[in-house]
C-alpha positions as CSV (number, residue, x, y, z in Angstrom):
1,M,-9.3,6.5,-3.7
2,I,-9.6,3.1,-2.2
3,P,-13.1,1.7,-2.4
4,E,-15.0,0.3,0.5
5,F,-14.7,-3.4,1.5
6,D,-17.5,-5.8,0.5
7,E,-19.5,-7.8,2.9
8,N,-16.7,-10.4,3.1
9,G,-14.1,-7.7,4.0
10,N,-12.5,-7.7,0.5
11,L,-11.8,-4.9,-1.9
12,P,-13.6,-5.2,-5.2
13,P,-11.6,-6.7,-8.0
14,G,-9.3,-4.4,-10.0
15,V,-6.4,-2.0,-9.5
16,H,-7.1,0.8,-7.0
17,F,-4.8,3.8,-7.1
18,C,-4.4,6.0,-4.0
19,E,-1.9,8.4,-2.3
20,W,0.6,6.8,0.1
21,E,-1.0,8.6,3.0
22,E,-4.4,7.1,2.2
23,F,-2.9,3.6,2.0
24,V,-1.1,4.0,5.4
25,E,-4.3,5.3,7.0
26,R,-6.5,2.6,5.6
27,F,-4.3,-0.4,6.1
28,G,-1.9,0.5,8.9
29,N,-4.4,-0.1,11.7
30,N,-2.3,-2.2,14.0
31,F,1.3,-2.6,15.0
32,K,2.0,-5.6,12.7
33,R,0.6,-3.9,9.7
34,Q,2.5,-0.6,10.5
35,R,5.7,-2.6,10.6
36,M,4.9,-4.2,7.2
37,I,4.1,-0.8,5.7
38,N,7.3,0.6,7.1
39,G,9.2,-2.3,5.4
40,L,7.4,-1.7,2.2
41,E,8.2,2.0,2.3
42,L,11.9,1.2,3.0
43,A,12.0,-1.2,0.0
44,M,10.4,1.4,-2.3
45,T,12.9,4.0,-1.2
46,Q,15.8,1.7,-1.8
47,L,14.5,0.7,-5.2
48,K,14.1,4.3,-6.2
49,A,17.7,5.1,-5.0
50,A,18.9,2.2,-7.2
51,D,17.1,3.7,-10.2
52,V,14.9,0.7,-10.6
53,E,12.2,1.6,-13.1
54,Q,8.5,0.6,-12.9
55,F,7.4,-2.1,-15.3
56,T,3.7,-2.4,-16.3
């Protein structure tokens, strides 16, 4: 779950895990952001297809 923004409009510090749908709903609130999210989704799909592993 993505926490609420603080009084300055920022997320609290830390790593916040969520489902993709929640991310899109929370941050895809205008055309420019929707285009950036679509590009991010395409990049993730292509990385997965290329068998790129996640590094932590």
